[in-house]
C-alpha positions as CSV (number, residue, x, y, z in Angstrom):
1,M,78.6,-33.8,-50.0
2,N,79.5,-32.4,-46.6
3,E,80.9,-28.9,-45.7
4,R,83.2,-28.3,-42.8
5,H,85.0,-25.3,-41.3
6,A,88.8,-25.5,-41.1
7,I,91.8,-23.3,-40.2
8,L,94.5,-22.7,-42.9
9,R,97.9,-23.9,-41.7
10,A,99.8,-23.6,-45.0
11,F,99.1,-22.8,-48.7
12,D,101.0,-23.8,-51.9
13,S,100.2,-21.0,-54.4
14,V,101.8,-22.9,-57.3
15,G,99.8,-26.1,-56.9
16,Y,96.8,-24.4,-55.2
17,L,96.9,-26.9,-52.4
18,A,96.1,-26.2,-48.7
19,T,97.1,-27.7,-45.4
20,V,94.2,-27.4,-43.1
21,Q,93.3,-28.2,-39.5
22,F,89.7,-29.2,-38.7
23,G,88.1,-28.1,-35.4
24,F,87.0,-31.7,-34.6
25,S,90.6,-32.8,-34.7
26,P,92.9,-30.0,-33.3
27,D,96.0,-32.2,-33.3
28,T,95.7,-33.4,-36.9
29,T,96.3,-31.5,-40.2
30,V,95.4,-32.6,-43.6
31,S,97.7,-31.6,-46.5
32,G,97.2,-31.5,-50.2
33,V,93.6,-30.3,-50.2
34,P,92.8,-28.7,-53.5
35,T,91.7,-25.1,-53.5
36,S,89.3,-23.3,-55.8
37,R,91.2,-21.1,-58.2
38,A,88.3,-18.6,-57.8
39,I,90.0,-17.7,-54.4
40,A,92.8,-15.2,-54.7
41,S,96.1,-16.6,-53.4
42,A,96.5,-13.3,-51.4
43,S,93.4,-14.3,-49.4
44,M,94.9,-17.6,-48.3
45,V,96.6,-16.2,-45.1
46,V,97.7,-18.7,-42.5
47,G,95.2,-18.8,-39.6
48,S,92.2,-17.9,-41.8
49,V,89.0,-19.9,-41.5
50,L,88.0,-21.9,-44.5
51,A,85.0,-23.6,-45.9
52,V,85.9,-27.1,-47.2
53,V,83.5,-29.3,-49.1
54,F,84.0,-33.1,-48.9
55,F,82.8,-35.3,-51.7
56,D,84.3,-38.3,-50.0
57,E,85.2,-37.7,-46.3
58,L,87.8,-40.5,-46.3
59,N,89.8,-39.0,-49.1
60,S,91.3,-35.5,-48.7
61,A,92.1,-35.3,-52.4
62,D,88.3,-35.6,-53.0
63,A,87.7,-32.3,-51.1
64,M,88.0,-28.7,-52.0
65,V,88.5,-25.4,-50.2
66,V,85.6,-23.3,-51.6
67,G,85.7,-20.2,-49.4
68,V,87.8,-18.2,-47.0
69,F,86.6,-15.8,-44.3
């Protein structure tokens, strides 16, 4: 398990999926990252910094946004 910081670029409040940009790859976004339902959708503001946990770093669907700050 690996945790990384990311910037929120878009959020789908129906499917609770985020599009994020990681600091190590400023030109690339990853879409479809599942988001913990414990995070209020009102907190998912574009430009917010996120904590993303990867269970498999090669599969964005095997990651989860677990915090926003």
